[in-house]
N, C-alpha and C positions, 0 to 999 in steps of 0.2 A: 622133152623140153616143154616148158609151160608156154601157152599161147598168150600173146600180149592182150591186155584188156582192150575192149572196144573203145573207140574214140568217143568223147562226149558228144551229145547231139548238137547240131549247129544252133546258133543263137536264134535263128528264125523258127526253130522247131517249137519254141514256146508259143509263138503267135498262132501256129497252126494246130495246136493241141485240140483234139476233138473232145466233145463231152463224153463221159462214161455213161452209156445207156445200156444197162443189162436188162434183166427181167424187171418189169414194172407191174407186178401182180399185186392185187388188192383183194382182201377178203371182207365181205360185208355181213353185218349182223343187225337184224331188226332190233330197235329199242322198244322196251315195254313202255306203256303209258307212264308208269311211275318213273322210269329212267329218263323219259323225255322231259317230265316236269322237273326232276332234279337237275338235269342239264340246263334247262331254261333258267332256273333260279340261280345256278352257279354262274351262268353267263351274265345275268343281270347284276350279280354281285361283282363280277370282274369289271363290268362296265362302269360301276358306280363307286367302288371302293379303291383305296390306294393299293398299288401293286407292291409286292415284296420280292426282292431278289435275295437269294441266299448265297453264301460263299462257304466253301469248305477248304480247310487248310490241308495242304498236301505236301509231303516231302518230295521235292523235285530233284533230290540229290542224284539218284540213279539215272534219271533222264538227262540231267545236265552232264553227268560223267559220260554217258553213252554218246551224246551229241559232241562233246569235246573230243572224244576218242575217234569218232567216225566221220566228222564233218568234212575233212579234206578228201577222204576216199569217196564219200557220198557225192561230193561236188564233182570229182574227177569222173566218176562212173555215170552220174545222171545229169550233169550239167546244171543243177540247181542246188541252192543251199539247203542244208538240213536244218529246219527250224523246229520250234516246239509245236506248231499248229498241227503237223501231221500226227503227232502222238495224241493231241487233244481230240482231233477228228476221229482217229481210230478208237480211242477209248469211248467217246460218245456213241459212235456207231455200234460198238459191242454192247453197250448198255441199252441202246434203243432196240437192238435185236433181242436182248435178253428179256426186256419188259415191253412187249409189243403195244400195250395200251398207251404208253407214253408217246409212241410214234403214230398213233391213230388220230382221226378227227371225226367230227360228227357232220354228216351230210344232212343239213336241215330240210332239204327238199324231199328226200326219201325217208327221213327219220331213221337212218342207219348209222352205226359206228363203222367206219372204214379203217380196217387195219392194213397198213402198208407193209408189204413184204420186201420193201427196199428202203434205203435210208438216204435222205437228202439233207445235207447240213449246210446252213448258211454261215459264211465266215466274213467278218468285217475286214475290209481293205481300205486303204487311204486313197482319196481322190482329191483333186485341187479344191473341190467344193465341200470336203468333209468326208466322213466315213460312208461307204456304201456296203451293201451286204449281198454279194452274189451267192448263188447256190451251187454247191458241189453235189452233183447228182450221182446216185448209186455208189455212195462211199463204201458200201460193203464189198465192192469189187476193186477198190483202190489200194495200192501200196503206199508207203510213205512217199516214194518218189512221185507217184501219180498225184497225190494230194499237194505236195510242194509245187509241182509243175503247174497244176491247175490254179493254185493261189497266185503264183507268179504271173500266169497268163491274165487272170482277172485283175490283178494289181496294175499290170501294164495297160489293159483296156480301160481301167478307171482313170489312169493318168492321161491317156489319150482322149478320153471322153467318148469312147466307142462302146461302152457297156449298153446292152439292150435291156429293155424291161423284162424280156424273157429270161435273161441271165440272173435276174433278182427275184423271180416269181417262183413260189411253190416250195420253199424250204420248210421242212417240218421241225427243225431244231436249229437254234442259232448259237454261235460261239462268238 
């Protein structure tokens, strides 16, 4: 006989969801004088020139079909809705792991490129005062359910006005 599925988590479980903090390793590489100069010039250009955002057209058919097929079972099992953001976060995380330079930053003080071996993704959520962008930490360790739970938790905190500055600091990539 099959065992019955576990009951959904209680409603207050979302409020108490803890941050996902796995390994937070970084690898540092000294920049040559040439690379430092190029970085400085690029930063100057970024600060003075108009910024450009690009958009890529994507066929969302399979994702929409998957969501339609599994949304009820997902809600029953995990106690949160299956949205599209979990797929976007997972895809971004995979890309950032595949191309570590995109997930890196320059430490101006030490003149080093810091390659993060973890992925932190900022996700926009609505608040009464407008959009805020809390950070999902260590998304490489998260499942779809973990991502959706975390976004729900941050959305709830944003509506209640209880988001802390630490919740919104340090994201390496934003959606």
